[in-house]
TIKOLVEX-837977 format. One record per residue (C-alpha): residue in three letters; residue number from 1; x, y, z. Coordinates in Angstrom, 1 decimal, decimal comma, padded with zeros to 4 digits, always signed. Layout:
<site 'ALA'; NUM; <X; Y; Z>>,
...
This chain:
<site 'MET'; 1; <-024,2; -043,2; +202,6>>,
<site 'LYS'; 2; <-022,8; -039,7; +202,3>>,
<site 'THR'; 3; <-023,7; -037,6; +205,6>>,
<site 'GLN'; 4; <-025,1; -034,6; +203,9>>,
<site 'ARG'; 5; <-027,2; -037,1; +202,1>>,
<site 'SER'; 6; <-028,6; -038,7; +205,1>>,
<site 'PHE'; 7; <-029,5; -035,4; +206,3>>,
<site 'ILE'; 8; <-031,6; -034,6; +202,9>>,
<site 'ASP'; 9; <-032,8; -037,7; +203,3>>,
<site 'VAL'; 10; <-034,1; -036,8; +207,2>>,
<site 'LEU'; 11; <-036,1; -033,5; +205,5>>,
<site 'LEU'; 12; <-037,8; -035,2; +203,1>>,
<site 'LYS'; 13; <-038,9; -037,8; +205,8>>,
<site 'LYS'; 14; <-040,6; -034,9; +208,4>>,
<site 'PRO'; 15; <-042,1; -032,2; +205,9>>,
<site 'TYR'; 16; <-043,2; -030,2; +208,8>>,
<site 'LEU'; 17; <-039,3; -030,1; +209,7>>,
<site 'PHE'; 18; <-038,6; -029,4; +205,7>>,
<site 'ARG'; 19; <-041,3; -027,2; +205,5>>,
<site 'ARG'; 20; <-039,5; -025,0; +208,6>>,
<site 'ILE'; 21; <-036,3; -025,0; +207,8>>,
<site 'MET'; 22; <-036,8; -024,3; +203,6>>,
<site 'SER'; 23; <-040,3; -021,9; +203,8>>,
<site 'LEU'; 24; <-041,2; -024,1; +201,0>>,
<site 'SER'; 25; <-042,8; -027,8; +201,1>>,
<site 'ILE'; 26; <-041,0; -030,6; +199,3>>,
<site 'GLY'; 27; <-043,8; -030,3; +196,3>>,
<site 'GLU'; 28; <-043,0; -026,6; +195,5>>,
<site 'CYS'; 29; <-039,4; -028,1; +195,3>>,
<site 'GLU'; 30; <-039,7; -030,1; +193,7>>,
<site 'LEU'; 31; <-041,8; -028,2; +191,5>>,
<site 'LEU'; 32; <-038,5; -025,6; +191,4>>,
<site 'THR'; 33; <-036,2; -028,0; +190,1>>,
<site 'LYS'; 34; <-038,3; -029,1; +187,1>>,
<site 'LYS'; 35; <-038,8; -025,6; +185,5>>,
<site 'LEU'; 36; <-034,5; -024,6; +186,4>>,
<site 'GLU'; 37; <-033,0; -027,8; +185,7>>,
<site 'GLN'; 38; <-032,4; -027,4; +182,4>>,
<site 'GLU'; 39; <-031,7; -024,0; +182,1>>,
<site 'TRP'; 40; <-028,3; -025,5; +185,1>>,
<site 'LYS'; 41; <-027,6; -028,2; +182,8>>,
<site 'ILE'; 42; <-027,4; -025,8; +179,7>>,
<site 'ARG'; 43; <-025,6; -023,2; +181,5>>,
<site 'GLU'; 44; <-023,1; -025,9; +182,9>>,
<site 'GLN'; 45; <-022,4; -027,4; +179,7>>,
<site 'GLY'; 46; <-022,1; -023,5; +178,7>>,
<site 'ARG'; 47; <-019,3; -022,9; +181,8>>,
<site 'ILE'; 48; <-017,2; -026,3; +180,9>>,
<site 'SER'; 49; <-017,0; -025,6; +177,3>>,
<site 'GLN'; 50; <-016,0; -022,6; +177,9>>,
<site 'ALA'; 51; <-012,8; -022,8; +181,0>>,
<site 'HIS'; 52; <-011,9; -026,4; +180,0>>,
<site 'SER'; 53; <-011,9; -025,1; +175,6>>,
<site 'ASN'; 54; <-008,6; -027,4; +175,6>>,
<site 'ARG'; 55; <-009,6; -030,5; +178,3>>,
<site 'ILE'; 56; <-008,7; -034,0; +177,5>>,
<site 'ASN'; 57; <-012,3; -035,6; +178,7>>,
<site 'LYS'; 58; <-015,3; -034,5; +177,1>>,
<site 'PRO'; 59; <-018,2; -032,7; +178,7>>,
<site 'GLY'; 60; <-019,5; -034,3; +181,6>>,
<site 'GLN'; 61; <-017,1; -036,5; +182,5>>,
<site 'GLY'; 62; <-015,1; -034,5; +185,0>>,
<site 'ARG'; 63; <-015,7; -034,6; +188,6>>,
<site 'PRO'; 64; <-019,2; -035,0; +189,8>>,
<site 'TYR'; 65; <-020,6; -032,9; +192,1>>,
<site 'GLU'; 66; <-020,5; -033,8; +195,8>>,
<site 'LEU'; 67; <-024,5; -033,4; +196,8>>,
<site 'GLY'; 68; <-025,1; -035,2; +193,4>>,
<site 'THR'; 69; <-028,6; -034,0; +192,4>>,
<site 'PHE'; 70; <-029,2; -030,5; +190,7>>,
<site 'PHE'; 71; <-032,3; -030,8; +193,8>>,
<site 'ASN'; 72; <-030,2; -031,5; +196,5>>,
<site 'LEU'; 73; <-027,4; -028,8; +195,0>>,
<site 'LEU'; 74; <-031,1; -026,4; +195,4>>,
<site 'LEU'; 75; <-031,4; -027,8; +198,8>>,
<site 'ALA'; 76; <-028,1; -026,2; +200,1>>,
<site 'THR'; 77; <-028,5; -022,5; +198,0>>,
<site 'ILE'; 78; <-032,3; -022,3; +199,8>>,
<site 'LEU'; 79; <-030,5; -023,3; +202,9>>,
<site 'TYR'; 80; <-027,7; -021,2; +202,6>>,
<site 'MET'; 81; <-030,5; -017,8; +201,6>>,
<site 'ARG'; 82; <-032,6; -018,8; +204,2>>,
<site 'THR'; 83; <-030,1; -019,2; +207,7>>,
<site 'SER'; 84; <-026,9; -017,1; +208,2>>,
<site 'MET'; 85; <-024,6; -019,3; +208,5>>,
<site 'GLY'; 86; <-021,3; -019,4; +207,5>>,
<site 'TYR'; 87; <-020,1; -021,9; +204,2>>,
<site 'GLU'; 88; <-018,4; -023,3; +207,1>>,
<site 'LEU'; 89; <-021,6; -024,5; +209,2>>,
<site 'LEU'; 90; <-023,3; -024,8; +206,3>>,
<site 'GLY'; 91; <-020,8; -027,7; +204,6>>,
<site 'LEU'; 92; <-020,9; -029,4; +208,6>>,
<site 'LEU'; 93; <-023,9; -029,5; +207,8>>,
<site 'LEU'; 94; <-024,4; -031,2; +204,3>>,
<site 'GLY'; 95; <-020,6; -033,3; +205,3>>,
<site 'VAL'; 96; <-018,8; -031,1; +202,4>>,
<site 'ASP'; 97; <-016,1; -028,8; +202,9>>,
<site 'LYS'; 98; <-017,0; -024,8; +202,6>>,
<site 'THR'; 99; <-015,5; -024,7; +199,4>>,
<site 'THR'; 100; <-017,6; -026,7; +198,2>>,
<site 'VAL'; 101; <-020,9; -024,7; +199,3>>,
<site 'LYS'; 102; <-019,4; -021,6; +198,3>>,
<site 'ARG'; 103; <-019,0; -022,8; +194,6>>,
<site 'ILE'; 104; <-022,6; -024,7; +194,4>>,
<site 'VAL'; 105; <-024,2; -020,9; +196,2>>,
<site 'SER'; 106; <-022,5; -018,8; +193,4>>,
<site 'ARG'; 107; <-023,8; -021,0; +190,4>>,
<site 'VAL'; 108; <-027,4; -022,2; +191,6>>,
<site 'ILE'; 109; <-028,4; -018,2; +193,2>>,
<site 'PRO'; 110; <-027,7; -017,0; +189,8>>,
<site 'LEU'; 111; <-030,9; -019,4; +188,2>>,
<site 'LEU'; 112; <-032,9; -018,0; +191,2>>,
<site 'GLN'; 113; <-032,7; -014,2; +190,8>>,
<site 'ASP'; 114; <-035,9; -011,9; +189,5>>,
<site 'ARG'; 115; <-037,9; -015,5; +189,8>>,
<site 'PHE'; 116; <-037,7; -016,7; +193,3>>,
<site 'ILE'; 117; <-036,8; -014,8; +195,8>>,
<site 'PRO'; 118; <-038,0; -015,3; +199,5>>,
<site 'LYS'; 119; <-037,9; -013,8; +202,4>>,
<site 'THR'; 120; <-034,6; -014,2; +203,5>>,
<site 'HIS'; 121; <-032,0; -012,8; +206,1>>,
<site 'ILE'; 122; <-029,3; -012,5; +203,1>>,
<site 'THR'; 123; <-031,4; -009,8; +201,2>>,
<site 'LYS'; 124; <-031,2; -007,9; +204,5>>,
<site 'ARG'; 125; <-027,8; -008,1; +204,2>>,
<site 'LYS'; 126; <-026,8; -008,5; +207,4>>,
<site 'ARG'; 127; <-023,2; -010,3; +208,3>>,
<site 'ARG'; 128; <-023,3; -013,8; +208,5>>,
<site 'THR'; 129; <-021,6; -015,7; +211,1>>,
<site 'ASN'; 130; <-020,1; -018,8; +212,6>>,
<site 'ASP'; 131; <-020,4; -018,1; +216,4>>,
<site 'LEU'; 132; <-023,2; -018,0; +218,8>>,
<site 'ASP'; 133; <-021,5; -015,0; +220,5>>,
<site 'GLU'; 134; <-021,0; -012,7; +217,0>>,
<site 'LEU'; 135; <-024,9; -014,2; +216,2>>,
<site 'LEU'; 136; <-026,0; -012,6; +219,5>>,
<site 'LYS'; 137; <-024,8; -008,7; +219,5>>,
<site 'ASP'; 138; <-026,3; -009,0; +215,5>>,
<site 'TYR'; 139; <-030,0; -010,3; +216,3>>,
<site 'PRO'; 140; <-031,0; -009,1; +219,1>>,
<site 'GLU'; 141; <-034,5; -009,7; +219,0>>,
<site 'LEU'; 142; <-034,0; -013,6; +218,9>>,
<site 'GLU'; 143; <-037,0; -014,5; +221,2>>,
<site 'ASP'; 144; <-037,8; -018,4; +221,5>>,
<site 'VAL'; 145; <-035,5; -021,1; +220,6>>,
<site 'LEU'; 146; <-035,8; -024,5; +218,8>>,
<site 'MET'; 147; <-034,0; -027,2; +220,0>>,
<site 'ASP'; 148; <-034,0; -030,0; +217,8>>,
<site 'ALA'; 149; <-031,5; -032,4; +217,6>>,
<site 'THR'; 150; <-031,4; -034,7; +214,3>>,
<site 'GLU'; 151; <-029,5; -038,6; +213,7>>,
<site 'LEU'; 152; <-028,3; -039,3; +210,3>>,
<site 'SER'; 153; <-027,7; -042,4; +209,2>>,
<site 'ILE'; 154; <-023,8; -044,1; +209,1>>,
<site 'LYS'; 155; <-022,1; -046,6; +207,6>>,
<site 'ARG'; 156; <-021,6; -049,5; +210,4>>,
<site 'PRO'; 157; <-018,6; -048,8; +211,9>>,
<site 'LYS'; 158; <-015,6; -051,1; +211,9>>,
<site 'LYS'; 159; <-014,5; -050,0; +215,4>>,
<site 'ARG'; 160; <-016,2; -049,1; +219,2>>,
<site 'GLN'; 161; <-019,7; -049,9; +217,3>>,
<site 'LYS'; 162; <-021,6; -049,3; +220,8>>,
<site 'GLN'; 163; <-021,0; -046,1; +219,6>>,
<site 'SER'; 164; <-022,2; -044,8; +217,5>>,
<site 'TYR'; 165; <-025,7; -046,6; +217,6>>,
<site 'SER'; 166; <-028,9; -045,4; +218,7>>,
<site 'GLY'; 167; <-031,2; -047,7; +220,6>>,
<site 'LYS'; 168; <-034,4; -044,8; +219,1>>,
<site 'LYS'; 169; <-033,1; -045,8; +215,8>>,
<site 'LYS'; 170; <-031,4; -049,1; +215,7>>,
<site 'LYS'; 171; <-028,8; -048,2; +213,3>>,
<site 'HIS'; 172; <-026,3; -047,3; +213,7>>,
<site 'THR'; 173; <-026,7; -042,6; +213,3>>,
<site 'LYS'; 174; <-024,4; -039,8; +214,4>>,
<site 'LYS'; 175; <-025,6; -036,8; +215,7>>,
<site 'ILE'; 176; <-027,0; -033,3; +215,6>>,
<site 'THR'; 177; <-028,1; -030,8; +217,0>>,
<site 'ILE'; 178; <-030,0; -027,6; +214,9>>,
<site 'ALA'; 179; <-031,0; -024,1; +217,0>>,
<site 'THR'; 180; <-033,9; -022,1; +215,5>>,
<site 'ASN'; 181; <-035,3; -018,9; +216,4>>,
<site 'LYS'; 182; <-039,3; -019,8; +216,8>>,
<site 'LYS'; 183; <-040,2; -016,7; +215,1>>,
<site 'ASP'; 184; <-038,5; -016,3; +211,3>>,
<site 'ASN'; 185; <-037,1; -020,0; +211,8>>,
<site 'LEU'; 186; <-033,3; -018,3; +211,5>>,
<site 'ILE'; 187; <-031,4; -021,5; +212,3>>,
<site 'ILE'; 188; <-029,1; -019,3; +214,2>>,
<site 'GLY'; 189; <-026,3; -023,2; +215,5>>,
<site 'VAL'; 190; <-025,8; -026,7; +214,3>>,
<site 'SER'; 191; <-023,4; -028,7; +216,3>>,
<site 'PRO'; 192; <-020,6; -030,6; +215,6>>,
<site 'PRO'; 193; <-021,4; -034,8; +214,6>>,
<site 'ALA'; 194; <-021,9; -036,7; +218,1>>,
<site 'LYS'; 195; <-022,2; -040,6; +218,2>>,
<site 'GLY'; 196; <-025,8; -041,6; +217,6>>,
<site 'ARG'; 197; <-025,5; -042,9; +221,0>>,
<site 'MET'; 198; <-025,0; -040,2; +223,0>>,
<site 'HIS'; 199; <-027,9; -038,4; +224,4>>,
<site 'ASP'; 200; <-029,5; -035,3; +223,1>>,
<site 'LYS'; 201; <-028,9; -033,0; +226,8>>,
<site 'LYS'; 202; <-025,4; -034,3; +227,0>>,
<site 'GLN'; 203; <-024,9; -033,5; +223,3>>,
<site 'LEU'; 204; <-026,8; -029,8; +224,0>>,
<site 'GLU'; 205; <-024,1; -029,1; +227,5>>,
<site 'HIS'; 206; <-021,5; -030,0; +224,9>>,
<site 'THR'; 207; <-022,3; -026,8; +222,8>>,
<site 'GLY'; 208; <-022,2; -025,3; +225,9>>,
<site 'TRP'; 209; <-026,2; -022,9; +224,1>>,
<site 'ASP'; 210; <-027,2; -022,9; +226,6>>,
<site 'THR'; 211; <-025,5; -021,2; +228,9>>,
<site 'LYS'; 212; <-024,5; -018,5; +226,1>>,
<site 'LEU'; 213; <-028,0; -017,6; +225,5>>,
<site 'PRO'; 214; <-029,4; -015,1; +227,6>>,
<site 'ASP'; 215; <-032,4; -016,0; +230,0>>,
<site 'THR'; 216; <-034,5; -014,1; +228,5>>,
<site 'ILE'; 217; <-035,0; -015,9; +225,5>>,
<site 'LYS'; 218; <-036,9; -019,0; +226,0>>,
<site 'ARG'; 219; <-035,6; -022,7; +225,0>>,
<site 'MET'; 220; <-037,9; -024,7; +223,5>>,
<site 'GLY'; 221; <-037,6; -028,8; +223,1>>,
<site 'ASP'; 222; <-038,7; -032,4; +223,1>>,
<site 'LEU'; 223; <-038,9; -034,8; +225,8>>,
<site 'GLY'; 224; <-034,9; -035,7; +225,1>>,
<site 'TYR'; 225; <-033,9; -033,0; +227,2>>,
<site 'GLN'; 226; <-036,1; -033,5; +230,6>>,
<site 'GLY'; 227; <-034,1; -032,4; +233,8>>,
<site 'MET'; 228; <-033,4; -028,9; +231,4>>,
<site 'PRO'; 229; <-033,8; -025,5; +234,1>>,
<site 'LYS'; 230; <-037,9; -025,3; +234,2>>,
<site 'ASP'; 231; <-037,5; -021,4; +234,5>>,
<site 'THR'; 232; <-035,8; -021,0; +231,0>>,
<site 'TRP'; 233; <-037,1; -023,9; +228,9>>,
<site 'ASN'; 234; <-040,2; -025,1; +227,7>>,
<site 'ILE'; 235; <-040,8; -028,7; +227,1>>,
<site 'PRO'; 236; <-043,6; -030,8; +227,3>>,
<site 'HIS'; 237; <-045,5; -033,1; +229,4>>,
<site 'LYS'; 238; <-045,0; -036,9; +229,3>>,
């Protein structure tokens, strides 16, 4: 199973998280897909025919998009529009390289113009960043930050299986931590993938986010972050 599909599966299984990140419900995204998919196919056929008039393969026989369906491409584009992540960070989250993300976004965004333009950070022309220090300078209005560790299913590795086995999920996973601004759902950080066995708190410590965030910004998380400083963290009781 590919990492990007696993991440999308996680969102689809958590409607509240899906809406928080996308600012749209799953049903709204499915409806948007139905409205735009036919036009997407027509545009793609025209693009391929124009770019490869002397091609050997027939249109549609070339290499498919790594993210698969148009629904997935649409989610990737909305995620780009809803956050200030650069192509590298978004590619890390979706399991593809930055050039793939850039290509997808550049081809899907024209479909959304004049019909679906949510209130996003891209429309405010704020600079995108791949570094937390730069983001803190660009967004001094950051207030409460939500930390959430998400596990992505992977195939059973041939070596060191115990390191990837998640006792919580009862299967082999990779884990990423996502930090979002509670006020507007801006994603301010996506950690590199870690082995599923790693504790949520330990992965957060590896990112260095907690030490970089000013003490004036309140951190919020679930019970996986028990033991973090009480003066800067808001964690529910057991």
